N, C-alpha and C positions, 0 to 999 in steps of 0.2 A: 086766587093768586095768579097774577100775570107773570109770565116768564120772559126775560129779555137776554138776548145773546149778543155780546159785543166782541168783535175781533180787534185785538191790539197786540199783534206779534212782532213788535219792534223793541224799543228801549224804554228805559225808566222815564226819561224826559217826555217822550210821546205819551206814555200812560198818564202822567201828571196832567196833561191837557184833557185826556178822556175822563179823568176823575171828576172834572167839573160837570161833564155831561151825566155821569152816574149819580152824582149828588142831586142834580135836578130831577132825574128820574125818580129817586127815592122821595124827594120832596113832593112831587106830583102824584106818585103812586106808592104810598108808604108800605104797602104789602108786596111791592115788586120783589121778584126773585131774579137777581142779576148774575149771569155767568159770564166770565171773561175767558176768551181764548187768548193766552199770552205766549210769551217766548221764553227761552232759557234765560234771557237777559233781565226780564222784569217779572216773572211768575212769582217768585218768592216775595218780592216787594209788594206786589198787588195783594197778596194774601194778608197784608197787615192792615187793610182798609175794611172797616166794619160795614160799609155800604156795598160790599162785594160779597155775594153769597157763595160763589163757586168759582174756582180758577182751574183752568185746564191748559196744560203746557203743550204747545205745538212745536215740535222740532222740525228742522228743514230736511226731512227725509220721508220716503214713501210710507214706511211702517207706521211712523208717528201720525201721519196724515190719516191713514186708515183707522188707527185706534181712536183718534179724536172724532172722526166722522161717526163711528158707531156709538160713541159716548153721547153725542148730541142729536143723532138721527131720530131717536125714539120720541123726542118731545115736540110739542107744537108751541111756537113762541109768538108772543104778541108783536115783538119787534125784533128783527135782526139788523144789527148796525156794523157795517164793514168800515171801521174807523181807521184801519191801517193802510187801506188802499192796496193791499197785496193781492197778487193773482191767486195764490194758494187759498186765501180767505174767501175770495169771490167764487172760486171753484167749489169749495165745501159748502158754502152757503146756498149755492144754486139748488142743491138737492134737499135742503131742509125746509120744514113746513113752518110758515110764518104768515101772520096777517099783514105784516108790513116789513118789507126789506128796503134798507136805506144804504146807498153807496155814496161815500163822501166825494168820489170823483165827480158827482153832479155839482159840486160846489167848489171846484178846484181853484177858482179865481178869488176866493174870499180868504179872509183871516181865519185862523182856527176857532176863534171865539164866535165869529159869524157863522162858521160851519155848524158849531154846536147849536146856535140859536135856530138855524134853518132846520137841523135835525128835530129839535124839539117842536118846532112849528108843524112839521110833518106828523109828529106824534100827537099834535094837539095838546102839548104841554107848555107851561110858562117857564121862562128864564128868570132867575133871581140872582142879584149880585151877591147874595149870601153864599151862593155855591162856589164862589171864588175862594172860600175858606175851606179848602179841601182837607186841611190838616188840623181842623179845629178839635179832632177827637184825640190828638197827641197830648199827653200830660207830661211835661219834663219832670224827671226825678229830682233834679237839682237846678240851681241857678248859678253854677260856678262860672258860666261864660257870659253872663248877663252884662250888657253895656261894653262889650269888647268888639274891637274891629277884627273881622275875619278876612285874611287874605288866602284865597284858595289857589295855590300855585300847583297846577297839574301839568300834563304833557302838552297842553294847548299853548303854553308859554314858550315851549322849546321847539325851534324851527324844524329840526330833523325828525321830530316825533309827531308832527302835525301836518296839516294840509299845506302842501308846498306852494300852492298858488296864493295863499294868504300872506299878507305882509308880515315880515319877520319882526317879532317884538321881543325876541330873546335877550335878556340882559346879560352882561357880564357879572361875575361873582361880586366884583366891587360895586358895580351899579346897583345890584340887587340889595347888598348890605346897606348901602347909603340911602336907598329908597326906603328900606325897613326902618332905619334910624330916623329919617325925616317923618315917617308916620307917627312914630313914638313921641318925637319931640313936638309935633304939631297938636296932638291930642292927649289929654289926660288919660283917656281910655287905654286899656291894655291892648296889645295886638296878639292874636293867635294865628297860626299858619296851619293850614290843612293841605293835604296832598292827594287824599283818596287812596285807592288801591295801588296805583302806580306812583312810585316815589322817584321824582327826577333826580338824577345823579348830581346835578348842580346844587340842589337843596342839601344833598348829603354832604357835599364839600364844605358848606358853610354852617353845618349843624352846631359845631363847637362855638362859633362866634354867636349864634343865636342863644345858646345857653348862657354865655357871658352877658348877653343883653336881657336875660331873664324872660325871653320870648318862648311861649309854649308852641312846640312843633308836634302836630298829630299826623302820623303817617300810617299807611296800610289800613285805613278805615273802610269798613263796609258802608253801604249807603245809608242805612238806618242810623249808624253812629255819626256819619257826616251830617245828616239831616238835624239830629239832636243839637249838634254844636251851632249850626246855622240858625236854628229856631230861637236860640238864646242870645245871638249876637245883635249888635247895634247897627252894624254895617257890614255888607259883603262886598268884596272886591274879587271879581273872577272873570275868566273868559267864558262866554255863553255855553251853558249846558244844563243838565238836569238840575244842578244846585241853583241855577237862576230861577227855576220854577218854584223850588222850595222857598227862596226868599220872597218871591211874589206871593205865594200862598200865605205866608206869615205876615205880609205886608211890612216887610223889613227893607230899609233903604239899601239899594244895591248900585254898584258901578259895574256895568256889564261891558266887557271888552269884545267888540264885534268887528267883522270885516266888511268893507263896502261892497264886496262882490256878491253878497248873499242877502236875501230879503228876510231879515230877522223880524220884521214888523209882523209877518204872518203868525209868528210864535208869541210875540211880546205885546201885542195890541191890548191885551187885558191886564198887563202887569201893573201893579201899584207901587208907588214909591220908587220909581224906576228912573235910572239915569244911565246912558250908554256913552261910550267913547269908541271911535274907530281905531282899529290897529295901527300903530305907527312905530317908528323906531323908539326903543325904550327910554331914551333920554327925553323925548318930547312926551311920550305917553305917560311916564311917571310924573312929569310936571303937571299935566292935565288932571291926572288922578288926585294929586295932592291939592289942587284947586277946588276939587269937588267934595273933599272930605270935610 
């Protein structure tokens, strides 16, 4: 049995890219034992993937680094992959025994899917497009959300809660309600709204109007609950984030709201059924979203 150690000490969305690599490793080496060093933000979620055999959480403090080091030091790995490009990961990996150590900083000018292909090439493994189906093991318990449009309205829509250099797309309450009504009017499919863990106050203020429109609002969801809703939706409208990777993994049509100042293509080059719009004032942005629905 070959042991593999992969560092991914950042966020859920970052791990969802790495999951493609892990699926390829398992396809090329079915008996592979894969250990992931994750973070407090993604470790619990990583444990839900059947092609991951062991998850070790690394916190950003000296004691945690020492504990993690002694957990992994006793093993010899076929490959160690530093997929998070973090200094702490590079430092720990330096002292570990491995036939093959791969640092993604060697491929920094490529898209993330190209980086994965380069890593596999170094491992003498093949890439398969089937590996893009990283969530094929999930079996929804019901189909209550099937053929519905999902609007994921999180803090990224709110100017004061997100990156200030990005274009302001925040709607007024009236603009948001009118936009929601137009989606419902344009499509026979029902609309559901998700907000994730953070519940924007603006959405709170229109909650009663949403009830009158018989629109289901899901708030305070953990990521697995959010994933389940997205997996059964017909269309996702959201600002780019981990949820965008979920839609891509399920091959669900999505309208991804991105900013011109950042190179999202590095993350989305492998996405399927993908549409994007640049951030703009909400009046113009909503018009363009409605045209794509």
